[in-house]
GUMAR-125202 format. One record per residue: residue number from 0; residue in three letters; x, y, z of N, C-alpha, C in turn. Coordinates in Angstrom, 3 decimals. Layout:
N
PT  pos  code    n.east   n.north      n.up   ca.east  ca.north     ca.up    c.east   c.north      c.up
PT  NUM   ALA         X         Y         Z         X         Y         Z         X         Y         Z
...
This chain:
89
PT  pos  code    n.east   n.north      n.up   ca.east  ca.north     ca.up    c.east   c.north      c.up
PT    0   MET   121.930    33.437   -36.030   120.996    32.342   -36.214   121.173    31.383   -35.035
PT    1   GLY   120.068    31.045   -34.423   120.108    30.193   -33.248   120.051    28.714   -33.572
PT    2   LEU   120.136    27.930   -32.533   120.106    26.477   -32.682   118.769    25.999   -33.225
PT    3   ALA   117.693    26.684   -32.874   116.360    26.267   -33.320   116.227    26.318   -34.838
PT    4   ALA   116.847    27.277   -35.472   116.771    27.377   -36.935   117.470    26.188   -37.595
PT    5   TYR   118.632    25.819   -37.061   119.333    24.652   -37.598   118.515    23.382   -37.403
PT    6   LEU   117.902    23.256   -36.252   117.108    22.062   -35.974   115.858    21.992   -36.851
PT    7   CYS   115.267    23.137   -37.170   114.097    23.148   -38.059   114.476    22.709   -39.469
PT    8   VAL   115.600    23.219   -39.966   116.058    22.808   -41.302   116.396    21.326   -41.304
PT    9   SER   117.030    20.856   -40.255   117.376    19.444   -40.156   116.128    18.565   -40.093
PT   10   ALA   115.126    19.001   -39.347   113.876    18.238   -39.274   113.178    18.209   -40.628
PT   11   ALA   113.216    19.319   -41.346   112.606    19.348   -42.683   113.322    18.389   -43.626
PT   12   LEU   114.653    18.379   -43.593   115.409    17.435   -44.422   115.079    15.993   -44.066
PT   13   PHE   114.975    15.717   -42.779   114.660    14.361   -42.340   113.279    13.928   -42.822
PT   14   VAL   112.290    14.808   -42.703   110.925    14.470   -43.121   110.856    14.279   -44.634
PT   15   ILE   111.538    15.131   -45.392   111.547    14.977   -46.851   112.205    13.656   -47.239
PT   16   GLY   113.313    13.320   -46.585   113.975    12.047   -46.872   113.111    10.853   -46.505
PT   17   LEU   112.420    10.943   -45.380   111.541     9.846   -44.963   110.373     9.685   -45.917
PT   18   CYS   109.797    10.798   -46.362   108.703    10.733   -47.343   109.183    10.155   -48.664
PT   19   CYS   110.402    10.499   -49.041   110.964     9.965   -50.280   111.148     8.452   -50.185
PT   20   ILE   111.546     7.970   -49.023   111.724     6.531   -48.841   110.376     5.807   -48.840
PT   21   LEU   109.407     6.366   -48.141   108.121     5.685   -47.991   107.234     5.783   -49.226
PT   22   ALA   107.351     6.852   -50.002   106.447     7.073   -51.121   106.900     6.377   -52.401
PT   23   ARG   108.175     6.153   -52.553   108.690     5.612   -53.814   109.066     4.150   -53.667
PT   24   LYS   108.939     3.430   -54.750   109.311     2.024   -54.758   110.698     1.796   -55.350
PT   25   GLY   111.170     2.725   -56.180   112.459     2.558   -56.844   113.615     2.663   -55.874
PT   26   SER   114.624     1.865   -56.107   115.757     1.841   -55.186   116.587     3.112   -55.262
PT   27   LEU   116.591     3.785   -56.406   117.335     5.038   -56.516   116.706     6.124   -55.650
PT   28   HIS   115.387     6.174   -55.620   114.709     7.154   -54.781   114.914     6.857   -53.295
PT   29   VAL   114.963     5.591   -52.957   115.221     5.210   -51.571   116.627     5.647   -51.161
PT   30   LEU   117.599     5.482   -52.052   118.952     5.916   -51.747   119.035     7.429   -51.601
PT   31   ILE   118.327     8.163   -52.420   118.305     9.621   -52.303   117.692    10.016   -50.965
PT   32   GLY   116.629     9.342   -50.556   116.025     9.604   -49.263   116.978     9.314   -48.113
PT   33   LEU   117.735     8.229   -48.218   118.706     7.904   -47.177   119.809     8.952   -47.091
PT   34   VAL   120.247     9.447   -48.232   121.277    10.488   -48.232   120.731    11.758   -47.590
PT   35   MET   119.472    12.078   -47.836   118.880    13.265   -47.203   118.792    13.092   -45.684
PT   36   ILE   118.456    11.902   -45.226   118.405    11.642   -43.785   119.801    11.739   -43.179
PT   37   LEU   120.814    11.227   -43.874   122.181    11.343   -43.383   122.627    12.802   -43.325
PT   38   ASN   122.215    13.607   -44.308   122.557    15.025   -44.279   121.859    15.741   -43.130
PT   39   ALA   120.650    15.333   -42.809   119.954    15.921   -41.655   120.697    15.600   -40.360
PT   40   ALA   121.155    14.374   -40.221   121.921    13.997   -39.037   123.243    14.762   -38.979
PT   41   SER   123.882    14.922   -40.116   125.127    15.669   -40.176   124.915    17.126   -39.782
PT   42   LEU   123.840    17.725   -40.231   123.527    19.104   -39.866   123.288    19.226   -38.365
PT   43   ASN   122.647    18.231   -37.765   122.464    18.229   -36.312   123.799    18.186   -35.577
PT   44   PHE   124.703    17.322   -36.025   126.008    17.222   -35.394   126.745    18.561   -35.439
PT   45   VAL   126.750    19.187   -36.606   127.474    20.445   -36.759   126.801    21.561   -35.957
PT   46   ALA   125.481    21.584   -35.931   124.771    22.631   -35.196   125.027    22.521   -33.696
PT   47   PHE   124.956    21.313   -33.162   125.206    21.151   -31.735   126.667    21.432   -31.393
PT   48   ALA   127.566    21.088   -32.304   128.978    21.355   -32.052   129.275    22.852   -32.079
PT   49   ARG   128.539    23.603   -32.879   128.764    25.046   -32.967   128.422    25.743   -31.656
PT   50   PHE   127.440    25.236   -30.959   126.992    25.876   -29.727   127.608    25.250   -28.478
PT   51   GLN   128.613    24.389   -28.643   129.326    23.826   -27.500   130.769    24.307   -27.514
PT   52   SER   131.516    23.913   -26.500   132.890    24.398   -26.376   133.866    23.677   -27.301
PT   53   GLU   133.571    22.455   -27.689   134.457    21.673   -28.555   133.853    21.549   -29.950
PT   54   PRO   134.123    22.475   -30.859   133.497    22.414   -32.188   134.052    21.309   -33.075
PT   55   GLN   135.218    20.763   -32.747   135.814    19.740   -33.602   135.041    18.419   -33.556
PT   56   ASP   134.382    18.128   -32.450   133.663    16.862   -32.318   132.543    16.747   -33.341
PT   57   GLY   131.765    17.778   -33.500   130.666    17.753   -34.465   131.148    17.641   -35.892
PT   58   ARG   132.265    18.285   -36.180   132.809    18.219   -37.542   133.316    16.822   -37.862
PT   59   VAL   133.897    16.163   -36.879   134.372    14.794   -37.096   133.191    13.863   -37.341
PT   60   PHE   132.128    14.008   -36.563   130.935    13.183   -36.779   130.304    13.475   -38.135
PT   61   ALA   130.248    14.737   -38.519   129.677    15.099   -39.815   130.502    14.508   -40.949
PT   62   LEU   131.811    14.554   -40.822   132.675    13.954   -41.839   132.445    12.450   -41.920
PT   63   PHE   132.271    11.810   -40.781   131.994    10.374   -40.758   130.683    10.065   -41.469
PT   64   VAL   129.648    10.863   -41.232   128.353    10.655   -41.882   128.485    10.837   -43.396
PT   65   LEU   129.224    11.834   -43.829   129.398    12.058   -45.262   130.178    10.923   -45.923
PT   66   VAL   131.180    10.390   -45.225   131.942     9.262   -45.777   131.051     8.031   -45.907
PT   67   VAL   130.242     7.771   -44.904   129.323     6.630   -44.970   128.315     6.820   -46.109
PT   68   GLY   127.824     8.037   -46.293   126.902     8.313   -47.393   127.558     8.114   -48.750
PT   69   ALA   128.809     8.548   -48.892   129.523     8.355   -50.155   129.763     6.872   -50.430
PT   70   LEU   130.103     6.127   -49.396   130.283     4.683   -49.578   128.970     4.005   -49.948
PT   71   GLU   127.884     4.489   -49.406   126.572     3.941   -49.745   126.261     4.159   -51.222
PT   72   VAL   126.568     5.337   -51.721   126.310     5.646   -53.130   127.195     4.800   -54.031
PT   73   VAL   128.459     4.641   -53.678   129.369     3.821   -54.484   128.892     2.377   -54.532
PT   74   LEU   128.471     1.857   -53.403   127.974     0.489   -53.363   126.707     0.334   -54.190
PT   75   ALA   125.807     1.305   -54.125   124.573     1.238   -54.909   124.875     1.291   -56.403
PT   76   LEU   125.790     2.154   -56.811   126.148     2.213   -58.226   126.779     0.911   -58.709
PT   77   ALA   127.582     0.287   -57.873   128.174    -0.998   -58.239   127.098    -2.071   -58.389
PT   78   ILE   126.116    -2.064   -57.505   125.021    -3.043   -57.611   124.206    -2.802   -58.872
PT   79   PHE   123.906    -1.518   -59.171   123.149    -1.213   -60.388   123.917    -1.616   -61.640
PT   80   ALA   125.211    -1.351   -61.679   126.020    -1.717   -62.842   126.064    -3.228   -63.023
PT   81   GLN   126.206    -3.953   -61.930   126.236    -5.417   -62.006   124.887    -5.964   -62.465
PT   82   THR   123.792    -5.365   -62.007   122.454    -5.804   -62.415   122.235    -5.556   -63.898
PT   83   LYS   122.633    -4.399   -64.392   122.489    -4.098   -65.821   123.355    -5.020   -66.667
PT   84   ARG   124.551    -5.314   -66.190   125.422    -6.204   -66.916   124.850    -7.611   -66.996
PT   85   ALA   124.198    -8.058   -65.912   123.584    -9.390   -65.885   122.354    -9.452   -66.797
PT   86   GLU   121.631    -8.328   -66.917   120.445    -8.299   -67.784   120.835    -8.368   -69.259
PT   87   ARG   121.963    -7.799   -69.621   122.407    -7.813   -71.020   122.867    -9.181   -71.465
PT   88   SER   123.372    -9.974   -70.534   123.903   -11.294   -70.894   122.832   -12.317   -71.107
């Protein structure tokens, strides 16, 4: 499988994530779209690293993107929990 196949899948993920952000008003859908865009960027990093001499660089960037995405989800869940708690009071 060549680099073009990875880039096509990454572009499809990016477009789906962008459509999810633009089409929906709910904050949960926006977060899902952002995670899809981050996964597209991560796939690009890994794909380019696979076809270069230093494969560790792409993996480190991909790990960084995944950590940022996980922190984004944790922060969003904390905000949602705090909002629900404030609505009950």
